[in-house]
C-alpha positions as CSV (number, residue, x, y, z in Angstrom):
1,X,-11.7,8.5,12.2
2,X,-11.4,4.8,11.5
3,X,-8.9,2.4,9.9
4,X,-9.1,0.2,6.9
5,X,-6.4,-2.1,5.7
6,X,-5.2,-4.6,3.1
7,X,-2.8,-7.1,4.6
8,X,-0.3,-9.4,2.8
9,X,-1.6,-8.8,-0.7
10,X,0.7,-10.9,-2.9
11,X,1.3,-9.8,-6.5
12,X,3.8,-10.8,-9.1
13,X,5.8,-7.8,-10.4
14,X,8.8,-7.0,-12.5
15,X,10.7,-5.2,-9.8
16,X,14.3,-4.7,-9.0
17,X,17.7,-3.5,-10.2
18,X,19.6,-6.8,-10.0
19,X,20.1,-8.8,-13.2
20,X,18.2,-11.8,-11.8
21,X,15.3,-9.5,-10.9
22,X,15.2,-8.1,-14.4
23,X,15.0,-11.5,-16.0
24,X,11.8,-12.7,-14.4
25,X,8.9,-11.4,-12.3
26,X,8.9,-12.0,-8.6
27,X,6.6,-12.1,-5.6
28,X,5.9,-8.8,-3.9
29,X,3.8,-8.5,-0.8
30,X,1.9,-5.2,-0.3
31,X,0.4,-3.9,2.9
32,X,-1.7,-0.8,3.1
33,X,-3.4,0.9,6.2
34,X,-5.6,3.9,5.7
35,X,-7.1,6.3,8.3
36,X,-10.4,7.6,7.1
37,X,-13.0,10.1,8.0
38,X,-15.7,8.6,10.2
39,X,-18.5,9.3,7.8
40,X,-20.2,6.0,7.3
41,X,-23.9,5.7,8.2
42,X,-25.7,2.5,8.6
43,X,-24.8,-0.5,6.5
44,X,-24.5,1.3,3.2
45,X,-21.4,0.8,1.0
46,X,-22.0,4.2,-0.5
47,X,-20.9,5.8,2.8
48,X,-17.5,4.2,3.0
49,X,-14.4,3.7,0.9
50,X,-14.8,0.4,-0.9
51,X,-11.4,-1.2,-0.5
52,X,-11.6,-3.2,-3.7
53,X,-9.8,-0.4,-5.4
54,X,-6.6,-1.3,-3.4
55,X,-6.3,-4.8,-5.0
56,X,-7.4,-3.7,-8.5
57,X,-5.3,-0.5,-8.7
58,X,-2.1,-2.0,-7.1
59,X,-2.2,-4.9,-9.5
60,X,-2.7,-2.5,-12.4
61,X,0.2,-0.4,-11.2
62,X,2.5,-3.5,-11.0
63,X,1.4,-4.6,-14.5
64,X,2.5,-1.4,-16.3
65,X,6.1,-2.6,-16.8
66,X,9.4,-3.0,-15.1
67,X,9.9,-0.9,-11.9
68,X,13.5,-0.6,-10.8
69,X,13.0,0.6,-7.2
70,X,10.6,-0.5,-4.4
71,X,10.5,3.2,-3.5
72,X,8.8,3.9,-6.9
73,X,6.2,1.1,-6.4
74,X,5.6,2.1,-2.8
75,X,5.2,5.8,-3.7
76,X,2.8,4.8,-6.5
77,X,0.6,2.9,-4.1
78,X,0.7,5.8,-1.7
79,X,-0.5,8.2,-4.4
80,X,-3.4,5.8,-5.3
81,X,-4.4,6.0,-1.6
82,X,-4.0,9.8,-1.3
83,X,-6.3,10.4,-4.3
84,X,-9.3,8.7,-2.6
85,X,-11.8,11.0,-0.9
86,X,-11.9,10.8,2.8
87,X,-8.3,9.4,3.3
88,X,-6.6,11.3,6.1
89,X,-3.5,9.2,6.4
90,X,-1.9,6.2,4.8
91,X,0.9,3.7,5.5
92,X,2.2,1.5,2.6
93,X,4.7,-1.3,2.7
94,X,6.1,-3.2,-0.2
95,X,8.3,-6.3,0.4
96,X,10.2,-8.7,-1.8
97,X,10.3,-12.0,0.1
98,X,12.5,-14.0,-2.3
99,X,15.5,-11.7,-3.0
100,X,17.9,-13.2,-0.5
101,X,17.9,-16.7,0.8
102,X,19.0,-15.6,4.3
103,X,16.2,-13.0,4.9
104,X,12.5,-13.1,5.3
105,X,12.2,-10.1,2.9
106,X,13.4,-6.6,1.9
107,X,11.1,-3.7,1.7
108,X,10.1,-0.1,1.8
109,X,7.6,1.7,4.0
110,X,6.1,5.1,3.4
111,X,3.6,7.1,5.5
112,X,1.6,10.2,4.6
113,X,-0.7,12.4,6.7
114,X,-3.1,15.0,5.2
115,X,-2.7,18.5,6.4
116,X,-4.2,19.1,9.8
117,X,-4.4,15.5,10.8
118,X,-3.1,14.8,14.3
119,X,-0.3,12.2,14.2
120,X,-1.6,10.5,17.3
121,X,-5.1,10.1,15.9
122,X,-3.7,8.7,12.6
123,X,-1.5,6.3,14.5
124,X,-4.5,4.9,16.3
125,X,-6.5,4.4,13.0
126,X,-3.5,3.0,11.1
127,X,-2.7,0.5,13.8
128,X,0.7,-1.0,14.5
129,X,3.0,-3.1,12.3
């Protein structure tokens, strides 16, 4: 098992329930960590999960229209990850850094483990934070 991650991917999204959030798009920071089957061989992209899908599909998800809850966005990103072959565990975090002037951000985190995956092994591959 090995880990793959996308850190601090910043998108602009129509996200939120407050009036000011519904009037204009806002910055959203997305972090994804994946635990994957250790199946790569040599230096061949065909033997690993190409992480370009994370940026492309997350941006596409955010562009579909207004999303009221971070939980909805976070769960959508998690579903994108779960659908990829070889993914054994995933941790997704979404964060809105500009909602309140007195906080660094507000967010949502979701974690998923495939059936039969040992939590300790997934934790090592997903890493901290």
